[in-house]
C-alpha positions in Angstrom: 62.5 63.0 86.8 63.2 65.2 90.0 65.6 68.0 88.7 65.6 68.6 85.2 65.7 72.3 85.8 69.5 71.8 86.8 72.1 73.5 84.2 74.6 71.3 82.5 77.4 72.9 84.2 79.4 71.4 87.3 77.3 73.0 90.3 79.0 70.3 92.6 81.5 71.5 95.2 83.5 68.5 96.6 85.7 68.2 99.0 88.3 65.9 100.8 88.2 64.6 104.0 90.7 67.3 105.4 88.4 70.0 104.3 85.1 69.1 106.1 82.0 71.0 105.3 78.3 71.9 106.9 75.1 72.9 105.8 74.6 75.4 103.4 71.7 77.2 103.0 71.6 77.1 99.1 73.1 73.8 98.7 73.0 70.5 101.1 75.8 68.7 102.3 75.7 65.3 101.3 78.3 62.6 102.5 79.0 60.3 100.2 81.0 56.9 100.6 84.6 56.5 98.5 83.3 53.1 97.1 80.4 54.5 95.6 81.0 54.0 91.9 82.0 56.6 89.2 78.5 56.6 87.4 76.4 58.2 90.5 79.3 60.6 91.1 79.2 61.7 87.6 75.4 62.7 88.4 75.9 64.5 91.3 78.3 66.7 89.3 75.3 68.0 87.9 73.5 68.8 90.9 74.2 71.7 93.2 75.2 70.6 96.6 78.6 69.6 98.5 79.4 66.4 98.2 81.9 65.3 100.8 83.8 61.7 100.1 84.7 59.9 103.4 85.0 56.0 104.2 81.5 55.2 105.8 81.6 52.3 107.9 77.7 52.8 108.1 75.5 53.2 104.4 76.3 54.7 101.6 75.2 58.3 102.2 74.5 60.0 105.3 72.5 63.7 105.0 71.8 64.7 108.6 72.7 63.5 112.0 69.8 61.2 111.7 69.3 59.8 108.6 71.8 57.5 106.6 70.9 56.2 103.4 72.0 52.5 102.1 71.7 52.2 98.5 71.1 49.0 96.7 70.7 48.1 93.1 68.3 45.4 92.5 71.4 42.9 92.0 73.3 44.1 94.7 70.4 43.4 97.1 70.0 40.1 96.3 73.9 39.4 96.7 74.0 40.6 100.1 70.8 38.7 100.9 73.0 35.5 99.7 76.0 36.2 102.0 74.1 37.8 104.8 75.6 41.2 104.4 72.4 42.7 104.1 70.9 41.4 107.6 74.2 43.2 109.0 73.9 46.4 107.6 70.2 46.9 108.9 71.4 46.2 112.2 74.1 48.7 111.9 71.8 51.2 110.3 69.3 50.9 112.9 71.8 50.6 115.9 73.4 53.8 114.9 70.5 56.4 113.1 67.0 56.7 114.0 65.7 57.3 110.6 67.6 55.1 108.2 66.5 54.5 104.7 67.1 52.1 102.0 67.1 53.0 98.5 66.3 50.3 95.9 67.7 51.4 92.8 66.2 49.5 89.6 64.5 46.7 91.2 64.2 44.6 88.5 67.5 43.4 88.6 66.5 41.7 91.9 64.9 38.7 89.7 67.7 38.1 87.1 70.1 36.1 89.3 69.5 32.5 88.9 68.9 30.0 91.5 67.4 32.6 94.2 63.6 32.1 95.2 61.7 35.3 95.0 60.3 34.2 98.5 63.8 34.8 100.3 63.9 38.3 98.1 60.7 39.1 99.4 61.1 37.8 102.8 64.5 40.0 103.3 62.7 42.9 102.0 59.5 42.3 104.6 62.4 42.0 107.1 63.7 45.6 106.6 60.3 46.9 106.9 58.3 45.3 109.2 61.0 44.1 111.6 63.3 46.8 111.5 60.9 49.4 110.6 63.1 50.8 107.6 61.5 51.8 104.5 62.5 51.0 100.9 62.4 53.8 98.4 62.4 52.7 94.7 64.2 54.5 92.0 64.7 53.6 88.2 68.7 54.5 87.8 71.6 56.5 89.2 70.2 59.6 88.3 67.3 59.2 90.0 68.7 58.1 93.1 71.5 61.1 93.1 68.2 63.5 92.6 65.9 61.8 95.5 69.1 61.6 97.9 69.2 65.7 96.8 65.7 66.0 97.5 65.9 64.7 101.0 68.9 66.7 101.8 67.7 69.6 101.1 64.2 69.2 103.1 65.9 68.0 106.3 68.4 70.4 106.3 66.3 73.1 106.1 65.1 72.8 109.7 68.1 71.0 110.8 71.7 72.3 110.7 74.3 69.4 109.8 77.6 69.1 110.3 78.8 65.8 110.0 80.5 63.5 112.5 82.3 60.2 111.5 80.5 57.3 113.1 83.0 54.2 113.2 82.2 50.7 114.5 83.8 47.5 115.1 83.7 45.3 112.0 81.1 42.6 113.5 80.7 39.0 111.8 77.1 37.5 111.1 76.4 35.0 114.1 74.0 32.2 114.7 72.0 34.6 116.9 71.5 37.2 114.1 70.1 34.5 111.7 68.0 33.2 114.8 66.5 36.8 115.1 65.7 37.1 111.6 63.7 33.8 111.6 61.8 35.0 114.5 60.6 37.5 112.1 58.4 34.6 110.8 54.9 34.1 111.6 54.3 32.3 114.6 58.3 31.6 115.3 59.7 31.7 118.9 62.8 31.5 119.7 62.7 28.0 120.5 61.2 27.5 117.2 63.5 29.4 115.2 66.4 27.3 117.0 64.4 24.0 115.7 64.3 25.9 112.3 67.9 26.8 112.1 69.1 23.6 113.9 67.2 21.4 111.1 68.0 23.6 108.0 71.4 25.1 108.7 70.9 28.3 107.4 67.9 30.9 107.2 67.9 30.9 103.5 67.3 27.2 103.6 64.3 27.5 106.3 62.9 29.9 103.3 63.3 27.6 100.6 61.5 24.9 102.9 58.7 27.3 103.7 58.0 27.7 99.8 58.9 23.9 98.4 56.3 22.6 101.2 52.4 22.1 100.3 49.3 21.7 102.4 47.3 17.9 102.2 43.6 18.3 102.2 41.2 15.6 102.8 38.7 14.1 100.0 36.1 16.9 101.8 38.6 20.0 101.1 39.7 20.4 104.8 43.4 20.5 105.6 45.0 17.6 107.0 48.8 18.1 107.3 51.9 19.1 105.1 53.8 17.5 102.4 57.7 18.3 101.8 60.8 19.5 103.6 58.7 21.2 106.5 57.1 18.1 107.1 60.4 16.5 108.7 59.5 18.6 111.8 57.1 18.4 114.4 55.0 21.6 115.4 54.7 23.1 112.2 51.5 22.7 110.4 49.3 23.7 107.8 48.4 27.1 109.6 52.0 28.0 110.2 53.1 27.1 106.3 49.9 29.0 105.3 50.6 32.3 107.2 54.4 32.3 106.4 53.7 31.3 102.5 51.4 34.3 102.8 54.1 36.4 104.2 56.4 35.5 101.5 54.7 35.3 98.6 51.9 38.0 98.5 52.2 41.5 97.6 49.8 43.8 99.5 
């Protein structure tokens, strides 16, 4: 753990919205969304920081003018993928902060939800990292998450003074354009092909399922000759497309 040297007494200075703080030379300023759970708040009580509670429209934590952090437990990540919140959150992070970050807490919980394909989970994470250029930082539990946020805040605020300025956004709904943008992140998928896939399978989630459920067929000599499965219903999506995207979704690099 990062902060075992901390004493057990309460080192946190908490403040309300009417008492804004700026960076201290000793203790970093950490802005926390008011909807964060008591479990992690209790951890911050053991960490020397200025904790300011706000209602954040974007992210769960803000630690500099450039860095906002979205905290996702493994099960939260899967839930947000299924209801499309994840992709909207990524877009807002990227639009309003130059160095957004996702902390993935207890990643093993991602695979506990029944009826969700692992390929869909990996596909969403690859979309965040590869398409949106937003890094994912894994932690084991709430304590390690809090310690990681503290370490990041301490580091960045040494060189860049931070005074929190709220960012408000108009709540946007996920649209068809958002879904098309996501599908264009797949290999060999142009805007036209994204529309074909979405028109046929209705949702990006169904597209990813179709890719994982389709198989390549081979000749007697072992050469690929076509595909068999749900994706075979469409023209223009052959074995090369299938192979590349299955590798994208299923391989660990």
